[in-house]
N, C-alpha and C positions, 0 to 999 in steps of 0.2 A: 504494500500500500504506500501511497505518497504521504509525506509528512503532513500532519494536521496540527494547527496552532489552536490551543485552548487557553482562554483567559479566565483566571480564577477571580471571581468577584467576591473577594474576602472583605466585604464591606458590611456595615450594619444599617445602612439607610437605603431604601429601595430607589429613591430618586437619584441618588449618587450612583447606584449600581446601574440604573438604566442609562444614565448619561455616559458612564464609562463604557458600557456595553456598546452603545451606538458609535462612540469614537473608535473602539476596537474593531468593530465590524467594517467600518469605513476603511480602516487601515489594512484589512485583509485577514483578520482573525476568523477561524472557521467555526469553532465551538465556544459556547458560553458555559461557564460553571457557576451555579449558585453555590458559593462557598459555604462552609459550615457556619461562619459568623452570620452570613446573610440569612440562612435557614433558621438559625436560632432567633434572629431578630424579627424576621418577617414571615417565616413558615411557608405554608402552602401559598399564601397570598403573594409572596415575593416571586415564586416560580410562575404563578399565573400571570403576574404583571410582565415578567420577561417574555412569556409565551405570547401574550397579547401584543406586545411591542415588536416582537421579532418572530413572526410566523415562519415556519420552515427552517429555522436555525436549530441545530442540535443543542440541547440544554442538559448539562450534567448536574444532578442534584447530589451534592456531596453529603449524604446522610450519615456516613460512617455507621451503618446499621449493625447493631449487636444482638438484637432480639426483636420479636414481632416483625420478622422480615417481610412476610407477605403483605401485611397491611401497610407498612411504610412504603414499600415499593408501589403498591396499588394506588395509594393516595398521591404520590408524586407523579405517577404516570397520568392519572386523571387531571392533575394540575397542569400538565404539559411537558413534564420532563421526558427526555428520550433516553437518558442513562441514569442509573442509580448506583450507589457505592455501598458495598457490604465488606465487613472486616474479616480477614482470615482468622483472627482470634475469636470470632463468634463460633458458636457450636455449628457443627456440620449441618444440622437440621435447619438452622436459620439460613445458612447460605443456600441450601436446597430450596427453601421457601422463597427466597428472593429470586432465584433462577426461575422457579415456576411462575412467579408473578410476572417476571420479564417476558416469558413465553405467552402468558395469558393476555398481557396488555401491550405487547409489542415494544417493550423497552429493553435496552441492552444493559448487562450487568458488569460493573467494574469491581473486581476484587482487590482489596487493599491489604498488603502484607505487613503493615506497620506493627511493630512489636513482636514479630515472630522470632523465636530463638534461632531458627534456621530460615533465613529469608528465601533461599532457593526452594526449600521444601514447602514453605508457605505459598510460594507462587505456583508450584505444581499442584498443591492441594486445591487451590482456587480454580485452576483450569480443570482438574479432574471432576470437580463438582459442577462444572458447567458455566463458569464465568466467561464472558466474551472478551474481557480485557484484564490485564494485571497492572495494578498500580504498585510500583516498587517505592516504598515510602519510608524515609527516616524522619521521625517525628520532631516537632519543634522543641518540646520539653527534653526529649532524649538528647538532641544535639547540644542544647544549651547546658544541660546538666553534666554531660561528659566533658565539655569544654571547661566548665567552671571547676571541675575536679582536677584540672591540669592536664587532661588528655587531649589527643587530637580529635577534633570534631569529625564524626563520621559523615560520609557523603553517599547519596544514592549511586554515584558513579563507581564506588568501590567494588560493587558486585553486579553492576548493571549488565555487563557482558554475560556473566554466569546466568542471570535471570533470563535474559533473552534466549540463550542457548537451551534453557531448561523447559521452555514452554513454546507452544505453537500459536498462541494468541498474541495480539499486539500488546506492547508494554509501554508504560508511561513511568517516568522517573520524577519523584517529588520529594522536596525537603532540603531547603538551604542552598539550592543551586544558584550560582551567580547567573546573570543574564547570558554571559558568554558560554557557560557550561550548559545551560538549557538549550542554547542554539546548537550545541554539539551532539545532543542526544541521538539524532538520527544516525550519526556515525557509529554509535554503539548498538545500532539495531533497534532503537526505540523510536517509533514514528510519531507518537503523541507527545507534543511538546507543550508544557504548561508555563504560562507567564502569569506571575502574580499581579494582583491589583489591590490597592493602589500601586501603580508601577513606579519604581525608582530606576530610572535609566542611568546606570552608572558605568556602562561600558563605553569607553571613549570612541570606539569604532562606530557606535550607533548614535552618538549624540549629534543633534543638529545645531547649527550655529546660533539659531534663534531660540533654542529650547522648546521647539514645537513637538509636543508629546505625540501627536498623531503622526507626524512625519517620521519621528524616530521609530514608532511602532510599525509603520509601513516598511521601513528598511529592515527591521527585525523579521517581519513576516516574509519578506522577499528572500532573506538569507536562509530561512528555514525551508520555505517551499521549493527553493532551487536545488535542494539536496536529494540524493537518492539514498534509500535505506540500505545500510550495510548490515545485512543479517548474517551473524556469525554462525 
């Protein structure tokens, strides 16, 4: 598959999320993500607003489902989400329920391996249970806690090639990546590239002279879309 650019709307205000989403889509972003902060703040209403504003655009609802899988997936599907997220650390029955809801309501399931003792086995587990995508995810608290203890902060890139080799579904890498690292993900075989929002464009190669965020994002999308997937 060709690289896909997804913007994570990790915002707590729906109006700001809608404004950011519109800017991102103009710049060439492919998928919108209702990030966990937005879902906590706005719930189903936030997803509905995104769907109303952007018909036909894929919307990922980052639910991080741990239980009640069928109902959560059903609710978000009815609100307009096209993708939902379930955690590998959930019980297998919860993952199966989300996968079944995905089939029943026509949404894709993204399995997140955050917190797995063995990240590669966690990815395989998710694929084996029917997830359509794997999110290889190093958590915010995990990264910061390890760094605060004086150790090297882990990165999703550390095991990304192993994850890609281990599964046959598309992989997305999330967690503390710099902008330049995110752009490199297709070279690791991971076609789904996530850009966080609010965006902090800190890579000199993509800054515009006038600080135009939309123009910078357009350059980033072009750099990602121009790549071919290097599947190891």
